[in-house]
C-alpha positions as CSV (number, residue, x, y, z in Angstrom):
1,X,-26.5,-26.2,36.2
2,X,-28.4,-24.7,33.5
3,X,-32.2,-25.3,33.6
4,X,-33.2,-24.9,29.4
5,X,-37.3,-25.2,30.5
6,X,-36.5,-21.8,32.7
7,X,-35.4,-19.7,30.3
8,X,-37.2,-17.2,28.8
9,X,-35.6,-15.8,25.8
10,X,-36.2,-12.5,24.1
11,X,-38.9,-12.1,21.3
12,X,-37.7,-11.2,18.0
13,X,-38.3,-7.2,17.4
14,X,-42.1,-6.9,16.1
15,X,-41.7,-2.8,15.0
16,X,-41.3,-3.0,10.7
17,X,-41.6,0.6,10.6
18,X,-39.0,2.0,8.3
19,X,-35.4,2.9,10.0
20,X,-34.9,6.1,11.6
21,X,-31.9,6.6,13.3
22,X,-30.7,9.4,15.2
23,X,-28.4,11.9,13.7
24,X,-25.3,12.3,15.4
25,X,-21.8,14.3,15.3
26,X,-19.3,11.8,14.9
27,X,-16.0,12.7,16.4
28,X,-14.8,9.9,18.2
29,X,-11.9,7.8,16.9
30,X,-14.2,6.9,13.6
31,X,-16.3,6.2,12.2
32,X,-16.5,9.9,11.3
33,X,-19.6,11.3,9.1
34,X,-20.2,10.3,5.4
35,X,-19.6,13.3,3.2
36,X,-23.0,13.6,1.6
37,X,-22.0,13.4,-2.2
38,X,-20.5,10.1,-0.7
39,X,-24.4,8.7,0.6
40,X,-25.7,10.4,-2.6
41,X,-23.2,7.8,-4.7
42,X,-24.6,5.0,-3.1
43,X,-28.0,6.0,-4.6
44,X,-26.3,5.3,-8.1
45,X,-28.0,2.1,-10.2
46,X,-26.1,-1.1,-8.9
47,X,-24.4,-3.2,-11.6
48,X,-23.0,-6.4,-11.5
49,X,-19.3,-7.5,-9.8
50,X,-18.2,-8.7,-13.4
51,X,-20.3,-6.0,-15.3
52,X,-17.3,-3.9,-17.6
53,X,-18.7,-0.6,-16.3
54,X,-17.9,-1.9,-12.6
55,X,-14.3,-3.2,-14.4
56,X,-13.8,0.3,-15.1
57,X,-14.6,1.9,-11.8
58,X,-12.3,0.0,-10.3
59,X,-9.5,0.4,-12.4
60,X,-10.5,4.5,-11.6
61,X,-10.1,3.5,-8.1
62,X,-6.7,1.9,-8.3
63,X,-5.4,4.7,-10.3
64,X,-7.2,6.8,-7.3
65,X,-5.4,5.2,-4.5
66,X,-1.9,5.3,-6.2
67,X,-2.3,9.2,-5.6
68,X,-4.0,9.3,-2.3
69,X,-0.9,6.6,-1.1
70,X,1.2,8.7,-3.2
71,X,2.8,5.5,-4.8
72,X,3.2,5.1,-8.7
73,X,4.5,1.8,-8.8
74,X,3.3,-1.5,-7.2
75,X,-0.5,-2.6,-6.5
76,X,-3.0,-0.3,-4.8
77,X,-6.7,-1.9,-4.9
78,X,-9.6,-1.9,-1.8
79,X,-9.9,-5.1,-0.1
80,X,-14.0,-6.3,0.7
81,X,-13.3,-6.1,4.2
82,X,-12.1,-3.9,7.5
83,X,-9.3,-2.1,7.6
84,X,-8.6,-5.0,10.5
85,X,-8.8,-7.7,7.8
86,X,-6.6,-5.2,5.9
87,X,-3.9,-6.0,9.1
88,X,-4.0,-9.5,9.1
89,X,-3.6,-9.9,4.9
90,X,-0.7,-7.9,5.5
91,X,0.3,-10.8,7.9
92,X,-1.2,-13.3,5.8
93,X,0.7,-12.5,2.9
94,X,4.2,-11.4,3.4
95,X,4.9,-13.8,5.9
96,X,5.3,-17.4,6.8
97,X,5.4,-19.6,9.5
98,X,8.9,-19.4,11.3
99,X,9.2,-15.6,9.7
100,X,10.8,-13.3,12.1
101,X,8.5,-10.3,12.9
102,X,9.6,-6.8,14.3
103,X,6.3,-5.0,15.7
104,X,6.7,-1.6,17.3
105,X,4.4,-1.2,19.7
106,X,3.2,2.0,21.6
107,X,-0.7,1.5,22.1
108,X,-3.6,-0.9,21.2
109,X,-3.2,-1.3,17.5
110,X,0.7,-1.9,17.6
111,X,-0.2,-4.4,20.5
112,X,-3.0,-6.0,17.6
113,X,-0.4,-6.1,15.3
114,X,2.1,-8.2,17.2
115,X,-0.8,-10.5,18.3
116,X,-1.9,-10.9,14.8
117,X,1.6,-12.0,13.2
118,X,1.9,-14.6,16.4
119,X,-1.4,-15.9,15.8
120,X,-0.1,-16.6,12.0
121,X,3.3,-18.4,13.1
122,X,5.8,-15.7,13.0
123,X,8.5,-15.4,15.3
124,X,7.5,-11.9,17.1
125,X,9.7,-9.4,18.8
126,X,7.7,-7.0,20.2
127,X,9.1,-3.6,21.4
128,X,7.1,-1.2,23.2
129,X,7.2,2.0,24.5
130,X,4.7,3.9,26.7
131,X,1.1,5.2,25.8
132,X,1.6,8.3,24.2
133,X,4.8,8.1,22.9
134,X,6.5,6.0,19.8
135,X,8.9,3.4,19.5
136,X,12.4,5.6,18.9
137,X,13.5,4.5,15.1
138,X,16.8,3.8,16.8
139,X,15.9,1.2,18.6
140,X,13.8,-0.6,15.9
141,X,17.2,-0.6,13.9
142,X,19.6,-1.9,16.4
143,X,17.2,-4.8,16.8
144,X,16.8,-5.4,13.4
145,X,20.6,-5.4,13.0
146,X,20.6,-7.9,15.9
147,X,18.2,-10.0,13.7
148,X,18.8,-9.8,10.2
149,X,16.7,-12.4,9.1
150,X,13.8,-10.4,9.7
151,X,11.2,-10.6,7.5
152,X,8.8,-7.7,8.1
153,X,8.9,-4.5,10.5
154,X,5.6,-3.4,11.3
155,X,4.3,-0.4,12.8
156,X,1.6,2.1,13.2
157,X,1.5,5.6,11.9
158,X,-0.8,7.6,13.6
159,X,-2.1,5.5,16.9
160,X,-5.9,5.7,16.9
161,X,-5.7,4.6,20.7
162,X,-3.2,7.3,21.9
163,X,-2.9,9.9,19.4
164,X,0.5,9.8,18.6
165,X,2.4,9.5,15.7
166,X,4.9,7.6,14.4
167,X,8.4,8.9,12.5
168,X,7.4,6.8,9.8
169,X,9.5,8.7,6.9
170,X,12.4,8.5,8.9
171,X,12.0,5.1,9.2
172,X,11.7,3.3,6.2
173,X,14.7,4.0,4.0
174,X,17.0,2.3,7.2
175,X,14.8,-1.0,6.8
176,X,15.3,-1.3,3.1
177,X,18.7,-1.2,3.0
178,X,18.4,-4.3,6.0
179,X,16.6,-6.3,2.9
180,X,13.3,-6.7,5.2
181,X,9.8,-5.4,4.1
182,X,7.9,-2.3,5.8
183,X,4.6,-2.6,6.7
184,X,2.4,0.6,8.1
185,X,-1.2,1.0,9.5
186,X,-2.2,3.8,8.3
187,X,-5.9,3.8,9.0
188,X,-6.3,7.0,10.6
189,X,-3.4,8.5,8.8
190,X,-5.1,8.1,5.1
191,X,-6.5,11.6,3.9
192,X,-5.8,13.3,7.0
193,X,-2.0,14.1,7.3
194,X,1.2,13.1,4.8
195,X,2.1,9.8,3.5
196,X,4.3,9.4,1.1
197,X,4.2,5.3,0.7
198,X,7.0,5.3,-2.2
199,X,9.0,8.0,-2.0
200,X,9.2,7.0,2.0
201,X,9.7,3.7,0.8
202,X,7.0,1.8,2.9
203,X,6.1,-1.7,1.2
204,X,2.9,-2.6,2.3
205,X,0.3,0.1,3.6
206,X,-2.7,-0.5,4.7
207,X,-6.1,1.7,5.6
208,X,-9.8,2.0,6.2
209,X,-12.7,4.0,4.5
210,X,-14.5,5.2,7.7
211,X,-11.8,8.2,9.0
212,X,-10.2,10.6,7.3
213,X,-11.5,9.3,3.4
214,X,-15.2,10.4,4.9
215,X,-17.0,7.6,3.7
216,X,-18.8,4.4,5.2
217,X,-17.3,1.5,7.0
218,X,-16.6,-1.9,5.4
219,X,-13.5,-1.5,2.9
220,X,-9.5,-1.4,3.1
221,X,-7.4,0.2,0.8
222,X,-4.6,-0.6,1.0
223,X,-0.7,0.1,-1.5
224,X,1.8,-2.6,-2.0
225,X,5.3,-2.0,-3.6
226,X,7.0,-4.0,-6.1
227,X,9.1,-5.8,-3.5
228,X,5.7,-7.0,-2.0
229,X,4.7,-8.4,-4.7
230,X,8.2,-10.1,-5.2
231,X,7.9,-11.9,-1.4
232,X,4.1,-13.0,-2.1
233,X,4.9,-14.4,-5.8
234,X,7.8,-16.3,-3.8
235,X,6.1,-17.8,-1.0
236,X,6.7,-21.3,-0.4
237,X,2.7,-22.1,0.3
238,X,-0.5,-19.8,-1.1
239,X,-1.4,-17.3,1.1
240,X,-5.3,-17.4,2.1
241,X,-7.4,-17.7,-0.9
242,X,-9.3,-14.4,0.9
243,X,-6.1,-12.4,1.2
244,X,-4.1,-13.6,-1.9
245,X,-3.1,-10.4,-3.6
246,X,-2.0,-12.1,-6.9
247,X,-5.4,-13.8,-7.3
248,X,-6.8,-9.7,-5.9
249,X,-4.3,-8.5,-9.1
250,X,-6.1,-11.2,-11.6
251,X,-9.5,-9.9,-10.9
252,X,-8.8,-6.1,-10.6
253,X,-6.1,-5.8,-13.3
254,X,-6.2,-8.5,-15.9
255,X,-9.1,-8.5,-18.7
256,X,-11.1,-10.6,-18.4
257,X,-11.2,-10.2,-15.0
258,X,-10.7,-13.7,-13.1
259,X,-13.9,-13.9,-10.4
260,X,-12.8,-13.6,-7.1
261,X,-15.7,-13.0,-4.8
262,X,-18.7,-10.7,-5.1
263,X,-18.1,-7.2,-4.4
264,X,-20.1,-5.0,-2.1
265,X,-20.8,-2.9,-5.5
266,X,-22.4,-0.2,-3.5
267,X,-19.4,0.2,-0.8
268,X,-16.9,0.2,-3.7
269,X,-19.0,3.4,-5.5
270,X,-19.3,5.4,-2.2
271,X,-15.0,4.9,-1.9
272,X,-14.6,6.2,-5.4
273,X,-16.5,9.3,-4.8
274,X,-14.7,9.4,-1.8
275,X,-11.2,9.3,-3.2
276,X,-12.6,12.0,-5.8
277,X,-13.3,14.3,-3.3
278,X,-10.0,13.9,-1.8
279,X,-8.3,14.5,-4.9
280,X,-10.8,17.4,-6.2
281,X,-9.6,19.1,-2.6
282,X,-5.6,18.7,-3.3
283,X,-4.1,15.9,-0.5
284,X,-2.2,19.2,0.6
285,X,-5.0,21.2,1.2
286,X,-6.9,18.1,2.6
287,X,-4.0,17.8,5.5
288,X,-3.8,21.4,6.1
289,X,-7.4,21.5,7.0
290,X,-6.9,18.3,9.1
291,X,-4.2,20.2,11.1
292,X,-6.2,23.6,11.5
293,X,-9.0,21.7,12.3
294,X,-7.0,19.3,14.9
295,X,-4.5,22.4,16.2
296,X,-7.4,24.8,16.7
297,X,-9.2,22.0,19.0
298,X,-6.3,21.1,20.9
299,X,-5.4,24.5,21.3
300,X,-9.2,24.7,23.0
301,X,-8.5,22.3,25.1
302,X,-5.6,23.0,26.7
303,X,-6.9,26.7,27.1
304,X,-9.6,24.8,29.3
305,X,-6.9,23.0,31.3
306,X,-7.2,19.7,29.6
307,X,-4.2,17.7,29.3
308,X,-3.4,15.8,26.2
309,X,-2.2,12.0,26.2
310,X,0.8,12.1,23.4
311,X,3.7,13.7,23.7
312,X,3.7,17.4,21.9
313,X,6.1,16.8,19.3
314,X,3.9,13.5,18.2
315,X,0.2,14.7,18.4
316,X,-1.3,14.1,15.7
317,X,-3.8,16.7,14.5
318,X,-6.5,14.4,13.4
319,X,-7.0,12.6,16.5
320,X,-7.1,13.6,20.5
321,X,-6.8,11.5,23.4
322,X,-8.1,13.6,26.2
323,X,-7.4,12.8,29.8
324,X,-10.0,12.7,31.5
325,X,-9.9,14.9,35.0
326,X,-9.7,13.8,38.4
327,X,-13.3,13.4,39.9
328,X,-15.1,13.5,36.4
329,X,-16.7,10.3,35.1
330,X,-15.2,10.1,31.9
331,X,-18.3,7.4,30.4
332,X,-21.1,9.8,31.8
333,X,-19.7,13.1,30.3
334,X,-19.7,10.7,26.4
335,X,-23.2,9.8,27.6
336,X,-24.2,13.1,28.1
337,X,-22.3,14.7,25.2
338,X,-24.5,12.1,23.2
339,X,-27.9,12.3,24.5
340,X,-28.0,15.9,25.0
341,X,-25.7,17.3,22.4
342,X,-25.7,15.0,20.0
343,X,-22.1,14.3,19.7
344,X,-20.2,11.0,19.8
345,X,-16.7,11.2,21.2
346,X,-14.6,8.1,22.2
347,X,-13.4,6.5,25.2
348,X,-9.8,4.4,26.0
349,X,-8.9,1.4,24.1
350,X,-7.6,-1.4,25.9
351,X,-7.2,-3.0,29.5
352,X,-4.0,-0.7,29.9
353,X,-5.5,2.6,28.6
354,X,-5.5,5.6,31.3
355,X,-9.0,7.4,31.5
356,X,-9.4,9.8,28.4
357,X,-11.5,11.3,26.0
358,X,-10.7,10.5,22.3
359,X,-12.1,13.0,19.7
360,X,-11.8,12.5,15.9
361,X,-11.4,15.6,13.7
362,X,-12.0,13.6,10.6
363,X,-13.1,13.9,7.0
364,X,-15.5,16.3,6.5
365,X,-15.4,16.6,10.1
366,X,-12.4,18.1,10.3
367,X,-13.3,22.0,10.5
368,X,-13.2,24.8,13.3
369,X,-16.9,24.8,13.1
370,X,-17.1,21.0,14.3
371,X,-14.6,21.8,16.7
372,X,-16.5,24.5,18.5
373,X,-19.4,22.5,18.7
374,X,-17.4,19.6,20.4
375,X,-15.3,22.2,22.8
376,X,-19.1,23.9,23.8
377,X,-20.4,20.5,24.7
378,X,-17.3,20.0,27.2
379,X,-17.8,23.3,28.6
380,X,-21.7,22.1,29.4
381,X,-20.9,19.2,30.7
382,X,-17.3,19.6,32.8
383,X,-17.0,22.2,35.4
384,X,-14.1,24.5,35.3
385,X,-13.6,23.9,38.9
386,X,-12.9,19.8,37.9
387,X,-10.3,21.2,35.3
388,X,-8.1,23.0,38.7
389,X,-6.6,19.6,39.8
390,X,-4.5,17.7,37.2
391,X,-5.7,15.0,34.9
392,X,-6.7,11.4,36.5
């Protein structure tokens, strides 16, 4: 039994000097470094969330998101919450208790989708595949044919835990023909690789701001098809207030705006500038830059004897899951990279993950120069002889 009289509680920090965080090269699975122009945008005068000037900016953000998602119809906006909330918003808006949901899970975030759908009362059919691969589309379609009552199919476009891509374009048309909606996790794909929400027929996409878009964490850009909006309007019970897209639409679209919640104003300034920079660069050019940087990093890793977790034909350019060689202490290498080189890389995610490092080439960091810095850091940490044995 705890004797509370003997507990010594930590005293609050008494240092009142201004914050001075260290400079880092953020090459993990996210966040990535914020573009300087995005940081500068957050220094602009703040207005209120009901100010007409702010409403004009939100309208501009919607237009920019439609372009970045390549979706000209439906609704595109950004939730005042992280990508995880974007995932949850999709399930709360598009499903009701008892609905059948098929989830393709080949990594941590696919499994999280399945768990989240179950928490909201869905009857979940979880299709699993080994880490580094993707659930075959034929298997998803076969399962959908056996369960024509399915209301939603959910997949991860770019699995952040493994560095593997799901062949999303080939899946979407078949799902819509069978009258189900398609939901895609685009957290690590938006702005970093080809994504055609409209042409591919994806009904609900969600993402985040801190990866390939190069903005601070905190918002979740989403795009919904007209079919998704119709599903929301035909619900038997209203969606949770915070994720009610009909209420959000009234705030973002209708004028005068119908108050919904107090927005994190400066975060929206940052998103606006980040999206503007994406389109100033050009979407295809940005995709190519990520492909070049990721391919350059991965070639350098293979030349050094490292192995990648993802199947080669599914390998993401912007996120590389690198197997830790046998005899090498993966977390110790991460700690030394951070302490001695100022470089952050990620480790494995979830209890089933093998020993890996997750290295991101995202946003402003998607350059061959950044890749060289990471490779030089690894050269200093991992002796060549450690690579003689295969990965752990």
